[in-house]
N, C-alpha and C positions, 0 to 999 in steps of 0.2 A: 654364558653360565659354564662353569667348569665342574669337574668331579668333586671339587673340594666343598661344594655346597651340600654334600650328602648328609651332613649331620641332621638337617631338617627333612630332606627328601626321603631318607630311608624310614624315618619315623612315620611320616604321612603315608608312605607306600605300605609300610607294615600294617597300619590300621586298615587300609583298603583291602589288602590281600587277605588278611586274617578274617575280615568280615565275610569273605566268601566261604570260609571253612565252616563246616557244620560238624557238630559233635556226633561221632558214631556211637552206637550202643557201647556202654562201658564194659570192659572185660574184667570187671570186679563185681563182687557180690557182697551183700551184707553178711557179716559174721553171725553165726548162731549165738544165742544168749549163752553166756558162760555157764549159767546154772543148768542148762540142758545137756551139757557134755557128760558122757558116762564116766564113772570113776575108772581110773587106770588099774588094771589087774597086774598080777605078777608076770604075765606074758605080754606086756604092753608092746605094741608095734612101734617102729620108729615114727617120730612125729612127722606130720605132713609139712611140706614147705610152707612158709608164711604166705598168706594171701592178703592183698591190700583190700581193705573194706572202706566203703563210704561212711563217713561220719557226718552228723549234723548236730551242732551244738545249739541250734535255734537262731532266731532273729534278734537283732539288737540295733542300736544306733551308735554311731561314732560322731565325734565333734570336729567340725571344720572351723577353726578359730578365725580364719580370715573373713568369714561372713558374719554380719551383725545378727543380733538375737532374732530380729523379725524376718530374716531371710529363710526361705524354704530350704536353702542349701546348708544351713548351719548344722542341723541334725540329719545325718546321712544314714538311711536304712541299709543294713548289711546282713548277710547270712554267714554264719561261722561254720563252714563245712569244708570238706576236703577228703583226702585219703590218708589212711594210716595202716601200718603193719608192725607187728612185734615178733621177736624171735619165738619159735615154738620149742626150742631146746635150750638148755643151759639155765643158769640161775641169774636172775636180775639182782640189782637194777642194771640196765643197759644204757650205754651212751645214746644220745638223741641226735638224729640228723634231720634237719628241716630243709625241704626242697622248695625253692621259690621260683615259680614260673614267670615267664616274661609278659610283655604288654601286648595283648591281642584283645580285640573287642569281646566282651563277655555277653552283652546284650545285642540283639539285632540292631543294625545301623539304619538310620533314617535316610531320607533323600539328601541330607546334608553330610552324610558320612559319619554321623555321630551316634554312638551306642547309648541310647537313652536309658538311664538308670533310675530306679531298679526295673527288673523285668521278671516274669514268672520263671521259676526254677526249671520248668520243662522246656524253655526256649533259651536259657542261658548256656553259653558255650563253656564247658568245663575244662578250661585250659590246663588246670592242674592234673587232670586225668591222663594227660600224655606222658606223665612220669610214673604211672602205676608200676611199670617194669622195674624202675629204679627203687621205688619204695619197697617192693617185694624182695629185690636182690639184696638190698642193704639190711633188711630185716633178717634175711637168711644168713647174713654174715655177722649178726649179733648186735644190731642197732634197732632201737625204736625209731622208725622212719615215718615221716608224714609230709604230705604235700598239701598245704592249706590252699584254699581258694582266695587269691589276692586280686580277683577281677575288680573289686571296689577301689583298690589303690590305683589301678591303671585307667579306669574309665574317664572320659572327658564329658560324660553325659549327666553329671550331677555337679556342675560348677567346676571351674578350673581349680585343680588341686594344688595345695602346697606340697612340694616334693617330700615324700616320706611321711607326711602327717598321718594319712590313713593307714599306711603300711605299719607304722609303729603300733597303732591301736589294735589293728587286726592281729598282729603278731603277739602282742601282750595278752589280749583276751584268750587266744588259743593256748599260749604257754601257761597261763594261770589255770585254765581248765584242765590241761594235761597234768599240772602239778597236783591239783585236787584229786584227779582220778588215780594218780600213782600213790597218793597218800591214803587211798581207800575211801575217799569221799565220792561226791557226785561224779558219775561217769556216763557220758552220752557218746562215747567214741565207738561203741559197738563191739568191743573186745575187752577181755580182762586186762587191766593195767595196774592193779594194786601191786606196788613194789617193783614195777617193771622199768620205769624211766628214771634215769639219773640226770636230772636237768642241770646239774653242775658240770656235766660233761656234754657240751653242746657244740655242734658244728652246723654251719650254714652253707648250703649249696644253692647257687642261683644261676638260672639260664637267661641269656639275653639281658633285658633290663632287670631281671631278677638277680643278676650278678651285681649290678650297681646297688640294688636294694640290700643284698647281703652285706656289702661293705658298709652301707649306711646304718644298718642295724647293729653290726659289730662295733661301730664307732659311736653308738648312742649311749652315753654314760648313764642316762636316766633309766633306760630299758635294761641295761646290763648290770645294774646295781645289785649288790648281794641280797638286799632285802626284798627283792621281787621273786626270789625263789628259783631263778634259773640264770644260766650264764656265769661268767662272761663267755663269749664265743672262743672256743679252743682252736678254731681254724675256719678258714673261708675258702671255698672252691667256686670259682667262676667258670661257667660253661658257655663259651661263645658270648662273653660278656659285652654289654653295651654301656655307654656312658652318655647321659643327657643332662642331668640336673646337678650332680654333685661334683666336687672338685675332682678333675680327672686324674690328678696325681695323689689322691687321698691314700694315706698309709694306714695299714691295719696292724695293730700291735699283737698279732698272732700269726702263726704260719699261714701262708697263702699260696694257693696254686691257681693258675688261670690257664684255661684251655682255649686256644685259638683255632677256629675252623679255617684251614688254609684256603678253602674255596667258599668262604662265607658270602652268601648272596643277599645278606640283609645288613649286618654290620660289616660292610665291605672293607673298612680300614682296620678291622680287628682291634677295636678300641679297648677290649678287655686288657690289652697289654699296658695301658696306662696304669693299671693297679699294680703291676710289677715294677714299673719305673718309679712309682711314688715311694715305696719302701726303699728302693735303691738310693734315692736322694735324701731320705729323711735322716737327720742327724741322730735321732733317738731310736732308730729301728734296731731291734735286737733279734727278732725272729727271722726264720728263713722264708724265702719266697721262691717260687718256680713258675715258669711258663712253658707251655708245650704247643707246638704247631702240628696239628694232625692233618697230614696231607690228604687231599681229596674229600675232606669233611665239609658238610654244609651247615648252615645255621639251624634250619628247622629239623634236620635229621635227628636231633636229640629228643624231640618231642613227637610222640606217635600221632598226636592229634592234628598236627599242622601240615599244610600243603607244602609243595616245593618252594625253594627260595625265590625271591623276586628276580634276582640277577643270576645268570648262568655262566658268566665269564668266558664267553666264546673266544675272547682274544688272549686266553691264557692256556698254553699247552698242558700245564699241570692240572688243569681242571676239566680236560676233555673227558676224562672218566672219573666219575664221582663214586664215593663209597655208598654202598647200599645202606639204607637207614638201619636195618637190623644189625649190620656189621658195626656201624658207628655207635649204636647204643650198647652193644656188647662190649665194645672197647671202653665206653664210659663206665660201665659197671665195674670192670677191672680196675680202671684208674681211680675211681671214687673209693672203691673198697680199700685199695692200698693207701690212698691219702688219709682215710679215716684211721687205718691201722697205725700210721705214723703218729697220730694224735693220741690214740686211746689204748693201743695194745700194750700190755704190761710185760710181754716177753721180748727181750732185747733182740733175739735172733729173728723173730717175726718182723719187728720193726726194720731191722737192717735189710732183710730180704725185700720188704715192701719198698724201701728207699731205692734199692738196686733196680727193681722193676719200674719205678717212676722215673728213672734216669737221673737220680740225685746223688749217686755214688761218685764223689769227686775223685776217687782213686781209679776210676774206669774212664776210658776215652768217651767223649761226648757221643751219645747214641745217634743213629740215623733211623731207628725204629723203636717203638714201644708196643708191647703186647701184639707183636707180629705185624704191625702196620707202620708204614713210613711216617716218621715224626722227628722233630728236632726240639731241643730244649735250651732254655736259659735258666741259670740257677744263681740265686743269691744266698750264700751260706749265712748262718747266724753270725752276728758280729763277733762272737767269741772264737769263731772258727775261720776267720779270714783276716788278711792284712792287705789293704788296698794301696797300690802304688799310683794308679791312674784311674779316676772315676770316669770322665772328668766332670766336675760341677761348674767350673768356670774356665776362662781362657788362661788364667795364671798357671793352671796345671800343665800347660804345654811348655812352660819354661822352668817351673819348679814343681816337682811331684809332691804327692801328699805326705811323703816322709821327710821332705825338706831338701832332697837332692836335686841337682840340675837335670833338666831334660834337654837333650841335644839331638837335632836332626842333621844327619850327614847326607848330602845329595838328595834330600827329601824335603817335601813341603808339608807343613801341618796347619790345620785350621780347627778352631773350636766351633761347634754347632750347639747353641743353646736349645733347651727343650721347647716344644711347641711348634706351631706351624707359622711359616713366613715365606717370603719370596725375596729376591734381590731388590725388588721395589720397596717392600716394607722394611727390609733389614739390609741396607746396602753393605756389600762386601761378603754376603753369605752365599755367594754362588757355589763354592765347593760343597756346601751342605746338600744341594740338590733338593731341598725340602719341598718345593712345589713341583718337582719332576718325579721324584722317587718317594714312594710311601714306605717309611720305616715305622712299623706299628709301635704305638706308644709315643711317637715323636720324642725320643729320649735325647738328653744331652749326650753328645759323643764327640769324638775327634775324627777328623779326616786326615789320613796320611797318604801321600802320593809320591811316586818316583818315576823317573824317565830313563833310568839307566841302571844296570846291575851294580851292586855294591852299595846301595843306599842303606841307611840304618837309622833307627830311632833308639836313642840310648837314655837309660834312666839310672842316674847315680844314686847310691844308697849311702847316707851318712854313716859314719862309724857308730856301731851299736844298733843300727836299724836293720841290718841285713841278716838276722838270724832266722833262717828258714828251716832249721833242723827239726822243729816240732811240727812241721807241716808235710803234706804228702804230694801236693799238686800245685803247679803253676797254671793259672787259668786266665782267660780273657774272653771277651765277646767280640765278634767281628762279622762283617758282611761285605760282599763285593759290590761296588758301585756300578750298576749297569749303565748309567748315563755317562760314564767317563770313557773317552776314547783310549785311555791308557790301559784299559782292560780289554783283552781280546774277546770279542763277542762269543759267548757260549763256552768259554774256557774257564776252568777253575783257577784260583790263585793258590799260592803257597809261599811260605817264608820260613826262616829259622829263628830260633831263640837262643841267645847266648847268655850264660851266667859266668861272671868273673869274680873270684874271691880276692881278698886283700893281699894274698901272696902272689897275685898275678896269674894264677891258674885259671884257664877257661874251658868251658864245655859247651858244645852246640848240639841242639836237637831240632830236627826239621819236622814241620807239621806233616801229618799223614797224607798219603795220596787220597784224593777224594774226601778230604776233611769236610764234614757236612756244612760247617759254617762258611767255608770258602768256595763252595760251588757257585757257579754263575747263576743268578736268580732266573727262574723261568718267567717269561713274559715277553711283551712286544713293545718296542719304543714307537709311540704314535706321535704324529705331528699334524696339526691343523693350521695350515698357513693362513687361512682366512681369519681365524681367531688369534693367531700368534701363540698357540698352545703346544707344548711338547711335554709328554709324560710317558712314564713306563707303566704298563698295565699290571705287572706283577707286584707282589709284596716282598719287601726286603728286610726281614727281621734280623736283629743282632742276636746270634746264638753262640753257644759255648764252644770253646777250644780248651782242651785239658792236656797238659803235659806232665807226666810223672816226674817228680823231682829226683827220684833215684836213677833216672835215665841220664842225668847230668853227672857223669862219672868224672872223677879226678879233681873235683873242686870241694872246698870246705863249705858245706851248706850252712854252717853256723856263723859264717863271717863273709857274706857275699857283699861285694863292693858295687856291683852294677848288673843291670839287666839290659839286654839289647835285643830289639827286633831287627833281624838282618834280612833285607829284601834281596836275597841272593838266588832265588829260584825262578824268577821271571824277569824279563828285560824291563818291564814297566808295570804299573798298576796303581789303583786307588782303592783304599779300604776305609770303611767306617769301623772305628775301634772304640772300645770302652772296657772298663772293669779289668784292668791288668792287676792281678793279685795272686797271693799264694793262699792255699786253703788246706783244711784237713777235715776228715769225716766228723 
């Protein structure tokens, strides 16, 4: 058995580990009845920070269509409860942020490791409560924030579920109740909500398999129909996202950000990156997408209720010291707040500042930290703000680029790697991709370029009329160093130059920065098992951003560029994974 069977192993392991977790006393209290609050006087003190309160909308049943009428599993009993907080200052209605927890046993597990559903509320593990800190922080930033109880979606103790069927019903019932409360109708949420929630401005945030659930909800046309009184989703944020049941390259027609825990000990292949790679390949994608790798972050550190991760990555030097949970969660508060600001804030300057802090400012070099912690990013600009030369989506792009010009390799070898997992045995000729040796999160389609002597180059000709870069600010691409290639000096970074040539024959060359984050040698250890015939790299090798300002290419006519070249003139040899060569603007 190899590490590539982890898709099922981590799911089983997560259930067993989480079963050992017990819910500590909640750090939230019921809100006082709104009618008991004293009237504000002329010397009213500043409002207290929002407090997350437990709500309970009562018990009901949801329908599992796969079971016949006579089955005891067809009508599933559920409780509609969770946490909610609303701003204590400012005038509503406020945008709504829904936080979706991951899959961890809600009811105590039996001798077979199954959490039998339903169970008494006093023994149910309140997995949503681990996000009380985020509910309160977002409410303090101007959002009605809630973390519903989705344990019923994730249990295997009431018949094998159809993926997302329970989720959609739980979500819809909660949103319908919130809509009634904000309209001044029935309100069992425990705080005053009349006129407070603008459900047409809705964002979904999901942790672990809650990230997959957020994508599934955002892509559900029946739930997000205008006549239901909420949505569509204005944006989706995945937090250490997992992928088990839905299309791993599903594309969301709204801005998307995905956070990868670099030292994730649960979703160890950082599968949330799939949801970045999906929009990248979708021909109809128009919204922007971003992914960030937070160094030293763990999977469970984002949820205060959960124990440590299953895997500690003792074979990875970058995971020898992990972030403290409090530090990791404070970082998420900052990141999530800025992500929501890009969706909902009406002040352009505030939005621009948030995008800078998120690492989305294409006019700035790709960051190596966000919010004071080491991190790297990849970014897909909206379709209106980018022009792509090389994606690549297929092998043909290594001979003819996306604008119709020739691609020429000089003293270099190129190879196309299709998306997905494979080996040389399952896909003969794919050896340069190293797909069964090196884990590239999201398993994206990309190119491999390698050179064995200085002076190699990869050139992209631009047809006449296709090389107007004057309305853009930045030349960008994504790259990673292949740690399995002997052409890369172990432990040493890579570097190269980029050349622009205009139709008058003038050229300008810019070299990548020293210690460019995307070109650092990946941390990890190459392991070999002669008995099993297995060789693999223990680290993760994400494709992250390189950005070069176009105004640094002096002396060329940016309105009439004839060619772009990657010049491998900085090291004697090397092998890089490459994708997304394009020019961009803010």
